[in-house]
C-alpha positions as CSV (number, residue, x, y, z in Angstrom):
1,M,136.1,-112.0,158.7
2,S,132.4,-112.9,159.0
3,S,130.4,-111.4,161.9
4,V,128.2,-114.5,161.9
5,S,129.3,-117.0,164.6
6,D,129.7,-120.6,163.7
7,R,130.2,-121.9,167.2
8,V,128.6,-125.2,168.2
9,L,128.0,-126.7,171.7
10,T,126.1,-129.9,171.9
11,Q,123.9,-131.0,174.8
12,P,126.3,-134.0,175.7
13,A,129.2,-131.6,175.8
14,L,127.3,-129.1,178.0
15,A,126.3,-131.9,180.3
16,E,130.0,-132.5,181.1
17,L,129.7,-129.4,183.4
18,A,127.6,-131.6,185.8
19,D,130.8,-133.4,186.7
20,V,132.8,-130.2,187.3
21,P,133.1,-129.3,191.0
22,A,132.7,-125.6,190.3
23,A,129.9,-123.0,190.2
24,S,129.1,-121.1,187.0
25,V,129.2,-117.3,187.5
26,W,128.9,-114.5,185.0
27,V,130.3,-111.0,184.6
28,R,130.1,-108.4,181.9
29,S,133.0,-106.7,180.2
30,G,131.4,-104.0,178.2
31,S,128.8,-105.7,176.0
32,V,130.5,-109.1,176.4
33,R,129.1,-111.6,178.9
34,L,131.8,-113.8,180.3
35,H,131.4,-117.2,182.0
36,V,133.7,-118.2,184.9
37,L,134.0,-121.6,186.7
38,D,134.5,-120.8,190.4
39,Y,135.9,-123.7,192.4
40,G,136.0,-122.1,195.8
41,P,136.5,-122.0,198.6
42,A,135.1,-118.5,199.0
43,D,137.8,-117.4,201.5
44,G,140.7,-118.8,199.5
45,V,143.3,-116.6,197.7
46,P,141.7,-116.1,194.2
47,L,143.6,-117.7,191.3
48,V,142.3,-116.4,188.0
49,V,143.1,-119.1,185.4
50,L,143.3,-118.0,181.7
51,P,143.4,-120.9,179.2
52,G,144.9,-121.1,175.7
53,I,143.7,-120.2,172.2
54,T,141.4,-123.2,171.7
55,S,140.8,-124.2,175.4
56,P,137.4,-123.4,177.0
57,A,137.4,-123.2,180.7
58,I,136.2,-126.8,181.3
59,T,139.4,-128.1,179.7
60,M,141.4,-126.7,182.6
61,D,139.2,-128.5,185.1
62,F,141.7,-131.2,185.8
63,V,144.2,-128.6,186.8
64,A,141.9,-126.3,188.8
65,R,140.4,-129.1,191.0
66,E,143.9,-130.1,192.2
67,L,144.6,-126.6,193.6
68,T,141.6,-125.9,195.9
69,D,143.6,-126.7,199.0
70,L,146.0,-123.9,198.1
71,V,143.8,-121.3,196.4
72,R,140.4,-120.5,195.0
73,P,140.6,-121.2,191.3
74,L,138.4,-119.3,188.9
75,V,138.7,-120.4,185.3
76,L,137.6,-117.9,182.6
77,D,135.9,-118.9,179.4
78,I,137.9,-116.3,177.4
79,R,135.7,-114.3,175.0
80,G,134.9,-116.3,171.9
81,R,135.2,-119.6,173.7
82,G,133.0,-121.9,175.7
83,L,130.0,-120.1,177.2
84,S,131.3,-116.6,176.9
85,D,130.1,-114.2,174.2
86,D,131.9,-113.4,170.9
87,A,133.7,-110.1,170.9
88,P,132.2,-107.1,169.1
89,D,134.0,-106.9,165.7
90,T,136.2,-103.9,166.3
91,G,139.8,-103.0,165.5
92,P,142.4,-104.9,163.5
93,L,142.1,-108.0,165.6
94,H,138.3,-108.0,165.6
95,G,138.0,-107.5,169.4
96,Y,140.5,-110.2,170.2
97,D,143.6,-108.2,171.0
98,L,145.5,-108.2,174.2
99,D,144.0,-105.0,175.4
100,A,140.5,-106.5,175.1
101,Y,141.5,-109.7,176.8
102,A,143.1,-107.8,179.6
103,S,140.0,-105.7,180.1
104,D,138.0,-108.9,180.5
105,V,140.4,-110.0,183.3
106,E,139.9,-106.6,185.0
107,A,136.1,-107.1,184.8
108,V,136.3,-110.5,186.4
109,V,138.5,-109.2,189.2
110,D,136.3,-106.1,189.8
111,Q,132.9,-107.6,189.5
112,L,133.6,-110.7,191.6
113,Q,135.5,-108.5,194.1
114,L,138.6,-110.6,194.0
115,A,141.1,-109.2,196.5
116,K,144.8,-109.5,195.4
117,P,144.3,-112.3,192.9
118,V,147.1,-114.4,191.4
119,L,146.9,-114.8,187.6
120,L,147.7,-118.1,186.0
121,G,147.8,-118.3,182.2
122,H,148.7,-121.0,179.7
123,S,149.8,-120.2,176.1
124,M,147.5,-117.3,174.9
125,G,146.4,-117.0,178.5
126,A,150.0,-116.4,179.6
127,R,150.2,-113.5,177.3
128,V,146.9,-112.1,178.7
129,A,148.1,-112.7,182.2
130,A,151.3,-110.7,181.5
131,K,149.2,-107.9,180.0
132,A,146.8,-107.8,182.9
133,A,149.4,-108.4,185.7
134,H,148.7,-105.0,187.2
135,V,145.3,-106.2,188.5
136,G,146.8,-109.0,190.6
137,R,149.4,-109.7,193.1
138,G,151.3,-112.5,191.5
139,T,151.6,-114.0,188.0
140,I,152.3,-117.5,186.8
141,L,152.9,-117.8,183.0
142,V,153.0,-121.2,181.3
143,D,154.7,-121.6,177.9
144,P,153.7,-118.2,176.5
145,P,154.0,-117.8,172.7
146,M,157.3,-116.1,171.9
147,S,156.5,-115.6,168.2
148,N,156.6,-112.2,166.5
149,A,156.5,-110.7,163.1
150,D,159.8,-112.4,162.1
151,R,159.0,-115.7,163.7
152,P,155.7,-117.5,162.9
153,Y,153.8,-119.3,165.6
154,P,154.7,-123.0,165.3
155,T,151.1,-124.2,164.8
156,T,149.8,-122.7,161.5
157,L,146.4,-121.1,161.2
158,D,145.5,-123.8,158.7
159,T,146.2,-126.5,161.3
160,F,143.9,-124.7,163.8
161,A,141.2,-124.4,161.1
162,A,141.4,-128.1,160.2
163,Q,141.0,-129.0,163.9
164,L,138.0,-126.7,164.2
165,D,136.5,-128.2,161.0
166,Q,136.9,-131.6,162.5
167,A,135.2,-130.6,165.7
168,Q,132.3,-128.8,164.0
169,R,131.4,-131.8,161.8
170,G,131.5,-134.0,164.9
171,T,134.5,-135.8,166.4
172,D,135.3,-138.1,169.3
173,A,138.1,-138.9,171.7
174,D,139.6,-141.6,169.4
175,E,140.0,-139.0,166.6
176,V,141.5,-136.5,169.0
177,A,143.9,-139.1,170.3
178,A,145.3,-139.5,166.8
179,S,146.7,-136.0,167.2
180,W,147.2,-135.9,171.0
181,P,148.0,-139.6,172.0
182,R,149.7,-138.7,175.3
183,W,146.7,-136.8,176.8
184,P,144.5,-138.4,179.5
185,R,141.4,-139.9,178.1
186,R,139.0,-137.4,179.8
187,E,141.0,-134.5,178.3
188,Q,140.7,-136.0,174.8
189,E,136.9,-136.4,175.4
190,L,136.6,-132.8,176.5
191,R,138.6,-131.6,173.5
192,A,136.3,-133.5,171.2
193,G,133.2,-132.0,172.8
194,W,134.2,-128.4,173.4
195,L,136.6,-127.3,170.6
196,A,133.6,-126.4,168.4
197,S,132.5,-123.8,171.0
198,C,135.5,-121.7,169.9
199,S,135.0,-118.9,167.5
200,R,136.8,-119.2,164.2
201,T,137.3,-115.4,164.2
202,A,138.7,-115.5,167.7
203,I,141.2,-118.2,166.7
204,A,142.3,-116.4,163.6
205,A,142.6,-113.0,165.2
206,T,144.5,-114.4,168.2
207,H,146.8,-116.3,165.9
208,A,147.5,-113.1,164.1
209,G,148.1,-111.4,167.5
210,F,150.7,-114.1,168.3
211,E,152.8,-112.5,165.6
212,S,151.9,-108.8,165.9
213,E,151.7,-108.4,169.7
214,E,155.1,-109.3,171.1
215,F,155.4,-111.0,174.5
216,L,159.0,-110.0,175.5
217,P,158.2,-106.4,176.2
218,L,155.4,-107.5,178.6
219,W,157.9,-109.9,180.3
220,E,160.5,-107.1,180.7
221,K,158.0,-104.9,182.6
222,L,156.5,-107.7,184.7
223,A,156.8,-106.8,188.4
224,G,155.8,-108.5,191.7
225,P,155.9,-112.2,192.5
226,A,156.0,-114.1,189.3
227,A,157.3,-117.3,187.7
228,L,157.3,-118.9,184.2
229,L,156.9,-122.6,183.5
230,F,157.9,-124.1,180.1
231,G,157.9,-127.5,178.4
232,S,161.4,-128.8,177.9
233,D,160.3,-130.0,174.4
234,S,158.1,-127.1,173.6
235,P,158.6,-125.4,170.1
236,V,156.9,-122.3,171.5
237,V,159.4,-121.6,174.3
238,T,162.7,-122.9,173.1
239,S,166.0,-123.1,174.9
240,A,167.1,-119.9,173.1
241,D,163.9,-118.3,174.3
242,V,164.6,-119.3,177.9
243,A,168.0,-117.6,177.7
244,A,166.3,-114.5,176.2
245,L,163.7,-114.4,179.0
246,A,166.4,-114.8,181.7
247,A,168.4,-111.9,180.2
248,A,165.3,-109.6,179.8
249,N,164.0,-110.1,183.3
250,P,166.3,-112.2,185.6
251,V,164.1,-112.0,188.7
252,P,161.2,-114.5,188.1
253,P,162.3,-118.1,188.2
254,L,162.1,-120.1,184.9
255,I,161.1,-123.7,185.5
256,G,161.2,-126.4,182.9
257,V,158.9,-129.5,182.9
258,E,160.8,-132.4,181.5
259,N,159.4,-134.4,178.5
260,A,156.5,-131.8,178.1
261,G,155.7,-130.0,174.9
262,H,153.7,-126.8,174.7
263,M,150.6,-128.5,176.2
264,I,152.4,-129.0,179.5
265,F,149.6,-130.0,181.8
266,W,148.2,-132.4,179.2
267,D,151.5,-133.9,178.2
268,E,152.9,-134.5,181.7
269,P,150.0,-134.0,184.1
270,E,151.7,-135.2,187.3
271,A,155.0,-133.4,186.8
272,A,153.4,-130.2,185.6
273,L,150.9,-130.1,188.5
274,Q,153.7,-130.7,191.0
275,A,155.7,-127.9,189.5
276,L,152.7,-125.6,189.5
277,R,151.9,-126.3,193.1
278,S,155.5,-125.7,194.2
279,V,155.5,-122.3,192.3
280,L,152.1,-121.4,193.9
281,K,153.4,-122.2,197.4
282,D,156.5,-120.0,196.8
283,L,154.5,-117.2,195.3
284,L,151.9,-117.2,198.1
285,A,154.7,-117.2,200.7
286,A,156.3,-114.2,198.9
287,R,153.0,-112.2,199.2
288,T,152.9,-112.3,203.0
């Protein structure tokens, strides 16, 4: 893979941050500078939010801003996405393996002095949250990829590459809507503006990790207050996967969001947020 980054972020896309009710803060994880959106309040229970494979932090704004009465959301631009640096090109996954991602979470927690944070991850971020669960006191996983060496991830790398090509040449919300017609308009607009800020190397390496770094062993070891949300129509966490998850670790609740696919919050925003808030309240109560 090339070491030259092809990431693009236009001024109009960057200006979208002006409408986000969060402060930009920065931490370092080794040589990698990481950008975090901190929604406050400062005395709230920290909720470290870890987005998916092609989701910069700003794309989770519509979720984070609805949680500030319960927690203090801090949404990470995961390395290779948004305003965070690319990874140093090391190892078989080019610096985008679960160990590296988990080290970034540790850096955020340590340098921002987050006491007993809850970790919330969607898709790729759910795998990272499970890997880094030891740094927090509570974990919420949302539709984590269950793929492995014998089961390819449902969205092919070619599909991700085509979406990135589209974003880098310039796209708009109408074109995004052709692929994601159910999404709220603002989320289509943010996808159009921010997808090109994702590293092609990061996407490819993470996609390879979906099939070489298995999730189920992380789930089996998960301890402490935890829960898992899944889309009832998701091809990523199927009904068979739900049964396997329940058998492997019967303690955390498994909660389905009806009519939602893998992009749970985007597909069914009201129902997904309601489920998340309920889980958060239960988890916070379990910590006391």
